[in-house]
N, C-alpha and C positions, 0 to 999 in steps of 0.2 A: 285632799286632794281637789282641785278644782272638776268641774264637770266637763270641761271644754280644753279638748285634748288640743295644746300647741307647743310648738317649739321654741330653745329661747333664742332661735334666729331668725326677725324678719326677715329672711333674705332667700335667693334663690339657688336650691341645689344642685351644682355640677352634675347633670348626667352625660356617660359615654356615647349616647346615639345620637348624633345631630342631627340623624334624619329626622327625629319624634318633635321638633319644635325649629320654629321659623326665625330665623337668624337677621341679624340687623341690616338693614338697608336694602334688601331683595324681596322684590312686590310683583307681582302678576298684574297688571291694569286693562281693564277691558271696558271701554267707550262703547255705551249703546244710543245710537243717537235714532231721534224719530223725527219722522217729517211727517206735515199735515198740508192738506186742502190750502192751497192759497198763500201760503206764510211761508213756503220753503225757502223763497227767493229771500225774504226781508232778513229773518234770522240766520239763513247759512253764514254768512260774513261773522258773526259773532259765534254761532259753534265755533267755526275753523280757528278765529282767534284763541276761543279757550282753550282748545285741543293746543295749538302751538305753544300757548303761553304755559300751558302746564307740562306738555312732553320737554318743553326748552330748559324747565327747571329741574327734570328730573334726569338721574344719571341711566340714561339709556345704554345697556348693554345687552348681552345676552346671560352675564353672570349675575348682573342687578335688577335693572329695572326693565321687564320685558310688555309689550304693548298690544293690545289686541283691538281690533273695530268693528261693528258692529251697523250695519243701518237698517234701520225698519219704514219703509217705506211701502208703496204698492206690494211690494216683493222682498221679503228676508233674506239679506242680503253681510255673510261675512266677508269685511275688505281687506282684513289684516288677524291673521291667525298672531298667538303669541310668539313664534318663532320666526313670523316672514321676515322679521326686519333685524338687523343684527347693529345699527348705529342710528344715531340721532339725526344725523343729515338726510339719510334718506328717507328716514320717517317723516320728518316736517315735510320734505318734497313732496312726498307722497299725500300729505294730507292737503297740500296747499292744490293738488288736480282732483281732489275729489268732488265730484257734481253733486248738486240738491238732489235731496230723495224726496220730492213731493209725493204726495196723495194719503191716504188711509193708511194707519199701522196697529199694528199688535205688539204691543210691549212687551205682555206677558208671554207670547210666544218665542220674543227677541231673550226675552231673560231664561227660558228654558233651555234656548240652545246654548246661551253662554253656560250655562249650569251643566249640561250634557255635554258639549263639545270644547269650549274654547278654555275652560280650564283642565281638561284631561291630559296628561303627559303626552299623549301622541300628536296632539295639537302645539304642544311648547309648552304645558301647565307643569309647575315644580311644585314636589312634595314640602320643600322649606320653603317655599314664598308665601309671602302673607298676600291674599287673593282680593281684590279689588273691581269693583264694577260701578262706573259712573254713568248716570244714565241723565240724558239731555233731553228733554221733552217739551213740545210748544204747545201740547193742547191734550185733551184724554186719550186715553189709548181705547182702542176698540174691542177690547177683551181683557178679562179680568188680572190683575196684576198680581194680586195677593197671595196667590200658590207656590207660582215660579219663584217669587221674591223670596217666599221663606226656604222653599228648599235651597236657592242660592247663601242664604245668611245660616240658615242650620249646618250648612258644607263649609262655616268657617268663614266666611266673605262678606266684606264691609261694603254694603252699598250708600252711597251717595245720589240722592236724586235731587238734578237741579231742572228747575220751571224757568221756560222761557214763554213771556206774552202771556198764552192763554192756558197755560199748564192748571191742571188739578191741584190745588194743593192738599187735597185730601188721599188720592191716590197717590203723591209724592210719600207724605208718608207713610204710607200702605206697604213700598217699595222700600224704604229708606230702614237703615240700620238705627238702632238707639243708643243715644239720645238725637230726638229731632232738631234740636239745638246746634248741633253738630253737623247734621249729614242731610239736611233737609234745607235747597234754597229755593222757595219758589217764586220769588222774583229775581231772576238772578239779571245783573246787567254787568258793566265793565267795572264800575265800583266796588262791585263785591265779586270779581275774579280773584282777587288777590286771597281773599279769605279761603276760596273755594281750593282753589292751589296748595295752600297753605296745611288743609285739613286734610287733602288727598296725599300729599308728600308723607304727611307726619303717620298715614297710615302704613306706609311701607318702611320707614327709616326707624321708627319705635322701637327701639329694643326689647320689646317686653316678649312674654310667652306664651306661644300659641299651642299647646302643648295637644300630640292627636291621641296620646294614649294617658289613665290617670298615673299620677306621680305614686308611686309604693311607699309606703310606713318603712323606714330603713333607718340602719344604723349610721350615721355620717361619716365614721370613720370608715367603714368595710365599702360605702359607697366609694369616697375620697381614693381607696387603697385599691380598689377595683380599675377604678379610671385611671389613676396614672400607671397601673401595669399596662394599659393598653396603649396610653401614651408611647410608650419603649419601643412600640413596632412601628411606629408612624416615621417618617421621610419625613415629612416637613412640619415638624412639630412644633415651632412655636408658632407657627398659623393655625394648627390646628388648635392649639390652647386658647387661641386668642377668641377662635370662634367660638368652641364652646363655653368659652364664658357667657357669651350672648344668647346662648342656647339651652337655655334651663327650663326648669318646673319650681311651680310655686308649691310648696309644701304644707304652708299653715296660711291662717285665714288671717281678717283685721284682728287685734288682740280684743280680749275676751275678760269680764269679769271672774273672779274665780269664786264659786259657793258650791253649797252641798246638791243642790239637786234642783229639779224643775220639772213641772210638768207641760207639755206642750199637746196642741190640738191643732191638726190644720183642717181647716172649711174647704172644702175645693169647690169650685163650678163644673156639673157635667151635663151643661144642658145642652140644649140643641144650638146654642151659639159657639160652643166650643169643639172645634176638628179633634182627628183623632191623633194630628200633630201637637197640638197645644195642651192635650192631656200625658203626653210623652214629655213634652217640655216644660210641666209639670212635674210630673213622675220624678225626673231626673233632678228639679231643684230642689225638692226633698232627699231626697237619697243622699244627694250632694250633702248635706247637712249632717249625715253620719259618719262622717270621715273627720268631724270635729267637736261632736258632742260625745258625752263620756256616758255611752247606755247603762243603765245597771239600775238596780230596785233602789240604790242609795243616793242614784245621780238622777239622769235625766230619763223620765217617761215620756213616749209618744203613740199619739191616735190620731186616726184620721177619718174625718165623717167628709161624705159629698152632698151637695143637694142638686135640686134641677125642681120639677114641681114640689116634692117634697124631700128633706133630710134623710140621710142614711148613714147609721154607723156601721162602719165600714172596718174598723180595727179600734177596741176600745185601747186606752193605755197601755203600751207594751215597754217590756225591758230588756230585750232581745234584738241587735239591730238586724241580725239576721231575718226575722219574723217580723219585724217593721218592713226592712225592704220587700221582701216577699208581699205582705199585704199591701204596700203602695204601687208594686208592679201587676197586681190585681186590679186593679181599678177599670171601669169599664163607662164610656159614655151610657148616659142615658135619654140625652135630648130631651125633648120638651122645653116650658117654662122654666124662669131662675128665679125662685123666692129666696131670698138671703134673708130676709125679714124671721120666714118661718123656723128658718135652718137657725137662726140665732136664739129663736125662743126653743126651741127643741135641746140644742144646748144648755141652757139657760135650767130647765130643768134638771140636768143630771148633773151641775156641778158641784153638789153639795159633797159628793162621795170623796172628791180629792181633796177637800179644804181639810181634814183627818193632819195630813200628809203634812201640814204648813210648811210648804215650799213654794214659790212662786209659782204663776200659773200664767200662761200665755195661749192666746188664740190667735193664728193666723191665717187671715182671711185672703181666697185667691178668688178674684171675679174677673170675668169676661166680657163684663157690660154692665149698664144703667140697672137699678134695683127696680122692681115692679110690685114691690110691696113694700109697708111700713116695715121699717129697720128699727129707727132711731130708739124705740120704747126699749126694745128686744137690747141693743147695744149697750144701753145704758144701764141695764139690768144687770149685765155681765159685770160691767165696768165697778158698779159698786159693791161685786162680790170681791174687788180686790182681783179681779182677772185684765190683766193688761193684753189689749187687743189690737195686733196689726194690719191692715188694711193695702193690700195689694194689689193695683187694677190691670188691665192690658186690654189692648185693642178701644173697644168704643166705651169703656169706664168712666164715671163721673167722679174726677178728682174731688170735687166737691162731696158727693155722698162716701167718698171711700174715706174724708177727714171727719166726716160725721159719725161714722162706724168706729174706728179708731179712738174717736176722741183727741187727736192731736195730730199735728202737720208731721211730726217726727217721726210717726210709728205709721206715715202713709208714704207709700210708695207707686208710682206709677211707671209701667212701660208699653214702649208702642206694641209689640208682640211679643208672645210667649216665650218665643226663641233667646229675649232678651232680660229673660229671670236670671240667668245665671250673674247677670251683670249688679245685682243688688244685694246679692246674699250675705258681702259683708255688710252691707247694711242693715238687713235684717237680723244679721248676726248681734251687729252691736246693739241695736234697741234692747235686744233680749238681753244681754248682759249688762245694759245700764238702764234698767228701767227706771230710774228717776229722770234720765237725760241729760246726766252731767257725766262725762267721760271719765270712769276713775282714775286714768295716768294723772288728771289733774284736780283731784281730788286727794287721792294721795301724795303725790310728788309734784312739788313746785317746777313751775315751770315760765321760762320769760317768751311772750309772744308779742310780737312788733307788726304793725300792720303800717304798709307804704303805698298808700292811695295816690297814684298816679292818673291826672285829668290835663286831655288836651284843651283848646281853645275851643274845639266844637262840641265840646260835653255839656248836655244843656242841665240848669240846675235841677229839671225834673229826674234826670239819668246821675246826679250825683246823688241825689235821697237816694234812689234805689243802690247806688254804692254804699252808702250809709249803711241803709236796712239791711244789707250784706255782714258788714261788720256786726251789729249789733244783734243779729240773730246766731252768729257764730260765737260771739262774746258773751251771749244768754246762755249759754251750755256749758261755762266754765266754771270752776268752781274758785273762784278769785278770793284773795287773801294774804296775811303779811306773808303765813308759809306754804301760799298754793300760788295760782299763778298770778303774773302780772303784766300788765299790756302798758302799749306803748302805742303812739301813730304819730306818724308823719304825715304832709299832704304836698306833694309835689304839681305846681302849676306852670308857671312864668319862673317861677321860683321854688325852692324847697323852705318849707318851716315846719317846726317841730309843734305837734297840738298840743301833746301831753307825751312826759317820759316814763318809763317801765317802773318808778316808785312813786309816782302823782297820786293815784288813787290805787287805794288796796280795798276797794268793796264791789262788788258787782253794780250796784247801784250807782255808787259814783262815777265807774266807768262808761255806762250807759248816756247817763245825762253829759258826761263831758262829750262823748258822740252826738249827742243831739246838738248841741251847741256849736258844732265846727259849720262854717260855711264853707264855700265855694271860692278859692283864689283866683285870682285873672289865670285863665288859660294862658298858653304859648307853647314854644318849641323846647320837645321833650329831651331831658337830658335826663337817661334813667343811670346811666353809668357814675354820675356826679353826687346822684342822689342816694347812688348802692354804698360810695365811699363815705358819705356823711353819717349814713345808717350805723357804719362800725363802729363810730363813738358812743351809740345810745345802748350798745352791747358791752360796754366797760363797765367793771364795778365801779368806778368816779360816776357814772352816768346814771346807777340805778340796778344795773344787772346783777346779778350772784353767781356766784361758783360754784360750780357742779349743780347747776339746773340743767333743765333742755331747753336750747333755745332757739327760736320759728322767727322765720321772716316771711308775712305773707303780704305779695306785692300784687294790687291791681290796677290795672291800666287799660286806656284806651287809645293809646297811641305809641308809635315806634321810635325807641330812641333813635337821635341823632351821634351819640357819641357810643365812645366803648363800652360794652357790657362785662366782659369775658373777665377780664382782671379785677374788676371790681367784686364781680359775684364772686369769682374763684377767690377773692382776700376773705370774703364772709364765710365761706365753707371752709377756708383753713381752719377758723375759728371756730369751725364745729356747730356753726349753724345752717338748721336746714332750710330752705328757701324753696318756699310755693308760688306761683306766679298762678293769677288768673288774667286773662287776656278776652277782652269784651270787644270784639267788632271786628274791624279791618287792623287787626295786628298781626305782624311776624310770628309764626309760631317758631321757628327756628332761632329767632333772636331771643326769645324767650327760655327756649329748650337750654341754650347756652349759659343762661343766668340760674335757672335752677339746676343743671345738672345731671336730673333724671326726667324722664316723660310722663313717671309717676304722679311727680309735682306739678304738671303743666295740666290748665285748665281752659281748654278753649271755646267762647261761650259766644252764638250769633249776634244777640244785641242784648239791649239792657233787661229787657222784658225777661227773660229768661235765667236772670241772675240768682233769682232767689231758689230756683230750683236745683242748684249745685252746693248749696248751703251744706248736705250731709257729706259731700264728696270733699270739700275743703276741710269740715272738721273732722273726718275718718283718717284724712292723710296727717291733720296737724297731732291728733291724741292718738298715737302710739305706744302702747302703754306694755313695759317690758313683761311677757309672758315668766310662769312660774313654772311651767311644765314642758317639756318636749312629744312630739309624737310618739306613741310605743313604750316609753320610757318615762314615765312618772314622775321617776324620781332622780331624774338625771340622764344622759346620754351617754353609756360607758362609753370607758374607753377615752371620751374627750374631757367632759365636766360636770360636776353636779349639780354645781351650785344655782342661785335662782336668783331673779329678778335683775335691775343693773349691774350691779357688782358681777353678778354670773355673767353677764355678756360680755363684759370686759376679760374675765378670766379665761371663757372659751374663745373669745377671738384671740389671747394671747397663745393658748395651747392650740389650737387650729394653725396659729401664723407658724410655730414652731414644729409642730406635726407635721407639714406641708414642707418646711426647710429642711427636713431630714430623709423626706420621700423625694425630694428634688434632685439627691445626689446620685439616685440610681439612674436618673435622666442627664442624656450629655446634649451638648452642644445649645442648650439654650437657660433661661434662667425665668421659670413662670410665676408671674405678680399671683399669690394666693387671692379668693374673691375675697371680696369686700364685705364685709360683716355689718 
């Protein structure tokens, strides 16, 4: 049995309590507008245009998207609560009448008001709505924004920070959600409005899970039976079932390798640069791993060391999950300076004790700022002992230093704020599961991966090279060979042409050299629908595709298609091809969403400078290894299916569909679709 507790299904389990999670298309959006001395009249037309365009693109109603507005000038003013307007027309008319709010302003106070009042139920906020705050600032705030913004983010709100004219980019990043590439627009203008609108829109329409309670470790059969019993008493059964299919909890993490055990130490920064809320975020981050790690003497052991001016062993390697949780919750801030090098040396002195166990050893370093002492030597000494280092930085951490600690950019993670740590949990687990850097799905299973590079006429040669760099960095993680991964590439410009097919090169070195040789074609009008239809041919056996293998299309584009994409994309998905899309710059997210069919497969990036930062997300989306044991039931879920791997998934799908079909007979008036597995 492996040490990572996993489900046989990488899917969302239906829950009966629809109030626990967010439904698709339901969002509460609050705009925080800041005025400043002498610039309000110049910038206000832009602000009004921005508001009007984004509101005009949303489905405004009390049932779907609600909008609130706060202005922060000489006086803080709530212009509209979330329940003030019931329709789009009256809201747009009101915005057109808003006068400029000139004078100094405090954004921090405005964000605190938004957190305390605007999203409250009394003022129109809803439990089942995604909370979105959009801050538009044209200069630096007169107060601190960090704490108030963190309260909003920790309360589940997504914050976008839009800068106009003299806005402070650092302050915008302090406010915005992670990652900055998607949520910060430091020099917004009319040309960037479309991208901002698309990003804000997808915050509310994405059918993702934002559960307000932990998902229980349960039997699938028992949960589905209980849920179906509840449906019998519902009047509008069909609509309720459709709603429930979109409100669900993720029961498992990303796929991990099976192994017999591991020793993991966490090294946490508890210096003066760490707030109490930061510490709480780190505690929750570590405790979150306990749901997916099989803790025990023959499996995973965990320990914790903290550091400030000196290191301190808080708990040695422990074999009981409850004891680990208790030790983590007992951690305290110490204040003072932060000497990570000294802490690494401290750990280096005691690492010999775990070597006898002959299991993989990991050290996860979490830092809140730059290192102030020598750390390179101690980090290298630990790596020489075959200890895998992962470096996680937040706030003012130096990414170069983090990579020097971990020794590999693949094991380096950075988030703007500690409350965003949960967003990298899957990536950290994946690195622990695949220490050699190869995602084991593609080491043990064959897969066909095809890349579609779409470039507009405006794409520079420099940015095209960055697109190629992303391809190479992703491909370098694959195990490529006759019985492993096959890679193909097509380029779309004024025309589309095949660079090389899936069976052309059968070694990693050959594929990387072939990508290096690709030169940019003449750009032109983008017809992605036509290109997608052409890609179908290259997934046929006659063109090198293999039967019974995983098939993935990864599309990278900086332009919008002028032809229909939906039918062509549906044709690919009907062939069993998973589609991922990376949209760079001013690209319609909704168009890409129609192509991929799943928001989890869509990656929107501000510009090509941020492309490399999204490599891990793309690889994690491609590399989904079939798991070998579900949570709570290591030998298979009782009553459903005890098989493992790919065949187990197929059998489980059939059993579950059959099971649901039988239970369906007890429901009258509708015929629900079983969950897509």
